[in-house]
N, CA, C and O of each residue as an XYZ file, in Angstrom:
304
protein
N      56.151    -48.672    -61.166
C      55.922    -49.985    -61.760
C      54.779    -49.933    -62.757
O      54.575    -50.897    -63.496
N      54.036    -48.854    -62.804
C      52.900    -48.743    -63.712
C      53.320    -48.841    -65.170
O      52.539    -49.299    -66.004
N      54.539    -48.419    -65.497
C      54.986    -48.481    -66.889
C      55.294    -49.907    -67.324
O      55.362    -50.184    -68.521
N      55.481    -50.816    -66.371
C      55.816    -52.197    -66.700
C      54.634    -53.143    -66.604
O      54.824    -54.359    -66.642
N      53.410    -52.621    -66.481
C      52.253    -53.506    -66.359
C      51.867    -54.075    -67.719
O      51.996    -53.410    -68.747
N      51.408    -55.278    -67.705
C      50.980    -55.963    -68.913
C      49.512    -56.327    -68.771
O      49.116    -56.955    -67.789
N      48.717    -55.942    -69.731
C      47.296    -56.272    -69.671
C      47.073    -57.684    -70.207
O      47.941    -58.263    -70.859
N      45.903    -58.217    -69.921
C      45.541    -59.541    -70.419
C      45.562    -59.511    -71.939
O      45.009    -58.597    -72.551
N      46.193    -60.498    -72.548
C      46.278    -60.572    -74.001
C      47.536    -59.941    -74.580
O      47.788    -60.058    -75.779
N      48.333    -59.271    -73.742
C      49.568    -58.645    -74.233
C      50.548    -59.714    -74.696
O      50.645    -60.788    -74.101
N      51.262    -59.409    -75.749
C      52.267    -60.323    -76.290
C      53.615    -59.968    -75.670
O      54.032    -58.810    -75.700
N      54.296    -60.968    -75.109
C      55.565    -60.736    -74.431
C      56.603    -61.747    -74.894
O      56.287    -62.771    -75.500
N      57.844    -61.425    -74.590
C      58.943    -62.345    -74.866
C      59.754    -62.501    -73.595
O      60.144    -61.511    -72.976
N      60.008    -63.740    -73.204
C      60.775    -64.070    -72.009
C      62.137    -64.585    -72.456
O      62.239    -65.253    -73.485
N      63.179    -64.283    -71.697
C      64.531    -64.693    -72.074
C      64.670    -66.210    -72.224
O      65.354    -66.678    -73.135
N      64.033    -66.978    -71.345
C      64.163    -68.439    -71.368
C      63.052    -69.135    -72.148
O      63.321    -70.068    -72.904
N      61.796    -68.690    -71.972
C      60.649    -69.408    -72.526
C      60.175    -68.896    -73.881
O      59.335    -69.536    -74.514
N      60.686    -67.773    -74.337
C      60.320    -67.270    -75.662
C      59.037    -66.460    -75.666
O      58.717    -65.774    -74.696
N      58.299    -66.549    -76.783
C      57.105    -65.742    -76.990
C      55.892    -66.336    -76.287
O      55.715    -67.552    -76.220
N      55.052    -65.421    -75.757
C      53.860    -65.870    -75.062
C      52.819    -64.776    -74.955
O      53.046    -63.638    -75.367
N      51.672    -65.136    -74.394
C      50.539    -64.245    -74.222
C      50.189    -64.165    -72.747
O      50.076    -65.195    -72.082
N      50.016    -62.948    -72.223
C      49.641    -62.759    -70.825
C      48.191    -63.197    -70.638
O      47.294    -62.688    -71.310
N      47.962    -64.141    -69.726
C      46.616    -64.600    -69.417
C      46.018    -63.796    -68.274
O      44.829    -63.476    -68.294
N      46.844    -63.462    -67.265
C      46.385    -62.617    -66.163
C      47.587    -61.911    -65.555
O      48.718    -62.393    -65.619
N      47.304    -60.739    -64.954
C      48.370    -59.919    -64.386
C      47.859    -59.221    -63.131
O      46.775    -58.637    -63.137
N      48.635    -59.282    -62.063
C      48.347    -58.521    -60.846
C      49.681    -58.050    -60.284
O      50.734    -58.368    -60.837
N      49.645    -57.304    -59.199
C      50.888    -56.831    -58.597
C      51.702    -57.990    -58.030
O      52.925    -57.892    -57.921
N      51.036    -59.085    -57.669
C      51.725    -60.227    -57.068
C      52.126    -61.301    -58.077
O      53.220    -61.858    -57.989
N      51.246    -61.591    -59.032
C      51.479    -62.720    -59.945
C      51.156    -62.352    -61.390
O      50.316    -61.494    -61.662
N      51.847    -63.027    -62.307
C      51.528    -62.909    -63.722
C      51.509    -64.329    -64.293
O      52.392    -65.136    -63.998
N      50.501    -64.626    -65.110
C      50.372    -65.942    -65.745
C      50.509    -65.729    -67.244
O      49.804    -64.911    -67.835
N      51.432    -66.482    -67.856
C      51.727    -66.337    -69.283
C      51.630    -67.700    -69.948
O      52.137    -68.694    -69.428
N      50.976    -67.739    -71.098
C      50.911    -68.974    -71.888
C      51.945    -68.834    -73.011
O      51.778    -68.024    -73.923
N      53.007    -69.628    -72.931
C      54.074    -69.579    -73.918
C      53.764    -70.518    -75.082
O      53.141    -71.564    -74.903
N      54.200    -70.133    -76.254
C      53.942    -70.909    -77.467
C      54.516    -72.323    -77.367
O      53.854    -73.288    -77.749
N      55.738    -72.448    -76.859
C      56.413    -73.741    -76.856
C      56.517    -74.397    -75.484
O      56.943    -75.547    -75.378
N      56.126    -73.670    -74.425
C      56.322    -74.205    -73.078
C      55.062    -74.229    -72.231
O      55.122    -74.569    -71.050
N      53.930    -73.878    -72.806
C      52.678    -73.928    -72.063
C      52.515    -72.783    -71.082
O      53.161    -71.743    -71.206
N      51.651    -72.985    -70.113
C      51.280    -71.948    -69.153
C      52.255    -71.940    -67.974
O      52.547    -72.982    -67.388
N      52.755    -70.743    -67.636
C      53.680    -70.579    -66.511
C      53.184    -69.455    -65.615
O      52.629    -68.465    -66.092
N      53.390    -69.619    -64.304
C      53.017    -68.594    -63.324
C      54.296    -68.040    -62.715
O      55.213    -68.789    -62.377
N      54.348    -66.709    -62.580
C      55.539    -66.049    -62.062
C      55.172    -65.071    -60.961
O      54.048    -64.570    -60.919
N      56.118    -64.796    -60.066
C      56.002    -63.682    -59.140
C      56.345    -62.441    -59.957
O      57.429    -62.355    -60.534
N      55.430    -61.487    -60.007
C      55.553    -60.334    -60.896
C      56.867    -59.586    -60.696
O      57.554    -59.283    -61.672
N      57.226    -59.287    -59.456
C      58.433    -58.496    -59.207
C      59.707    -59.202    -59.661
O      60.692    -58.539    -59.984
N      59.706    -60.522    -59.691
C      60.892    -61.270    -60.092
C      60.998    -61.456    -61.603
O      62.108    -61.534    -62.130
N      59.895    -61.528    -62.299
C      59.912    -61.831    -63.726
C      60.043    -60.576    -64.598
O      60.394    -60.680    -65.773
N      59.766    -59.400    -64.043
C      59.736    -58.181    -64.857
C      61.062    -57.910    -65.577
O      61.054    -57.334    -66.664
N      62.176    -58.302    -65.010
C      63.460    -58.076    -65.664
C      63.683    -59.024    -66.840
O      64.523    -58.754    -67.698
N      62.940    -60.128    -66.889
C      63.090    -61.116    -67.955
C      62.082    -60.941    -69.084
O      62.163    -61.642    -70.093
N      61.123    -60.011    -68.932
C      60.067    -59.827    -69.928
C      60.270    -58.558    -70.731
O      60.755    -57.548    -70.222
N      59.890    -58.632    -71.997
C      59.784    -57.423    -72.811
C      58.562    -57.575    -73.701
O      58.174    -58.686    -74.064
N      57.960    -56.443    -74.048
C      56.771    -56.483    -74.898
C      57.165    -56.897    -76.305
O      58.260    -56.588    -76.774
N      56.264    -57.596    -76.967
C      56.480    -58.048    -78.336
C      55.421    -57.405    -79.218
O      54.285    -57.207    -78.787
N      55.790    -57.080    -80.445
C      54.845    -56.441    -81.357
C      54.182    -57.435    -82.301
O      53.565    -57.033    -83.288
N      54.299    -58.711    -82.014
C      53.686    -59.726    -82.884
C      52.187    -59.806    -82.641
O      51.686    -59.345    -81.615
N      51.487    -60.389    -83.585
C      50.052    -60.630    -83.451
C      49.845    -61.852    -82.559
O      50.663    -62.772    -82.553
N      48.767    -61.853    -81.822
C      48.446    -62.999    -80.972
C      48.216    -64.236    -81.832
O      47.545    -64.156    -82.861
N      48.764    -65.377    -81.423
C      48.544    -66.594    -82.201
C      47.087    -67.020    -82.154
O      46.397    -66.798    -81.158
N      46.631    -67.621    -83.216
C      45.254    -68.093    -83.297
C      45.188    -69.451    -82.620
O      45.948    -70.365    -82.940
N      44.264    -69.560    -81.680
C      44.077    -70.835    -80.986
C      43.418    -71.824    -81.938
O      42.389    -71.526    -82.546
N      44.012    -72.986    -82.060
C      43.449    -74.014    -82.923
C      42.512    -74.884    -82.103
O      42.844    -75.312    -80.998
N      41.355    -75.134    -82.654
C      40.430    -76.039    -81.999
C      40.806    -77.453    -82.397
O      41.147    -77.720    -83.550
N      40.740    -78.338    -81.445
C      41.069    -79.734    -81.708
C      40.055    -80.369    -82.639
O      38.850    -80.170    -82.489
N      40.540    -81.118    -83.580
C      39.636    -81.840    -84.472
C      39.833    -83.331    -84.216
O      40.953    -83.841    -84.172
N      38.741    -83.981    -84.058
C      38.812    -85.422    -83.827
C      38.231    -86.149    -85.017
O      37.239    -85.731    -85.615
N      38.876    -87.241    -85.339
C      38.332    -88.082    -86.394
C      37.308    -88.996    -85.767
O      37.501    -89.513    -84.667
N      36.224    -89.186    -86.477
C      35.191    -90.082    -85.974
C      35.660    -91.521    -86.124
O      36.294    -91.895    -87.111
N      35.330    -92.308    -85.123
C      35.691    -93.725    -85.191
C      34.783    -94.423    -86.189
O      33.579    -94.171    -86.242
N      35.366    -95.284    -86.959
C      34.598    -96.057    -87.912
C      34.178    -97.348    -87.216
O      35.019    -98.122    -86.759
N      32.881    -97.564    -87.144
C      32.373    -98.753    -86.486
C      32.099    -99.800    -87.546
O      31.328    -99.568    -88.477
N      32.732   -100.951    -87.402
C      32.549   -102.040    -88.370
C      31.158   -102.642    -88.172
O      30.704   -102.798    -87.038
N      30.489   -102.976    -89.259
C      29.171   -103.598    -89.126
C      29.288   -104.939    -88.401
O      30.227   -105.704    -88.620
N      28.318   -105.198    -87.538
C      28.327   -106.427    -86.747
C      28.055   -107.640    -87.634
O      27.152   -107.621    -88.470
N      28.832   -108.673    -87.442
C      28.609   -109.899    -88.209
C      27.471   -110.681    -87.567
O      27.409   -110.826    -86.346
N      26.576   -111.180    -88.406
C      25.411   -111.894    -87.902
C      25.614   -113.372    -88.009
O      24.734   -114.145    -87.632
């Protein structure tokens, strides 16, 4: 099973959920953040047949930008 291990940050493709990034990996569980489906947790032995490595670059995480609220001047 050593040849099928995925390190943190590895890019993978799942048959159902598409492209994603491995967040954590152990012999029991693997956690993957998918581009279109969010974070999913799998039993490692069951998901290995559905995963393949991807050669794409890791997506850049976008930081949220908030617009500042405009406060109307108080009427006197």
